[in-house]
C-alpha positions, 0 to 999 in steps of 0.5 A, a space after each residue: 952698349 947699355 941697351 944690348 945688355 938690357 935686351 939680353 937680360 930682359 929676354 932672359 927674364 921675360 921668356 919664362 913668363 911666356 907672354 906671347 908674340 905681342 906682349 913679350 916684344 912690347 914688354 921687352 921694349 918697355 924694359 929696355 927703355 926704362 932700364 936705359 933711362 934709369 941707369 943713364 940718369 940715375 947712375 952713369 951721369 952721377 958717377 964721374 969715372 963711368 961717364 967717359 965709358 959711356 961717351 959722356 964728358 967728364 963731370 964739370 967742376 963746380 964753377 965759381 958763383 958769378 957776381 953781377 954788378 950793376 953798371 956805373 950809371 944806368 943812363 950811360 948804358 941805355 944811350 946808344 953809341 954811334 958807329 965807328 967812322 967808316 962803318 957801313 951796315 951790311 943790310 941793303 935797307 940801311 
């Protein structure tokens, strides 16, 4: 939806310049890519109510900060635990 609008606007701006059969399409592609990037990254992603209109999920709410606490004892967390009774490895090498 966005690129179509930018192509039509780009053609309207570039036709009066008469750039020729090589440079006009190149300029149109450049205008379309730059316009899509600028509008998507600079405007659409930042305004919450515009996001769903362009197929993006609503802006996520600010998540609370995660507080990392160290384990109770470093030696207990580094010791491997034995497997549960009756457990078999799915690997044929085990």
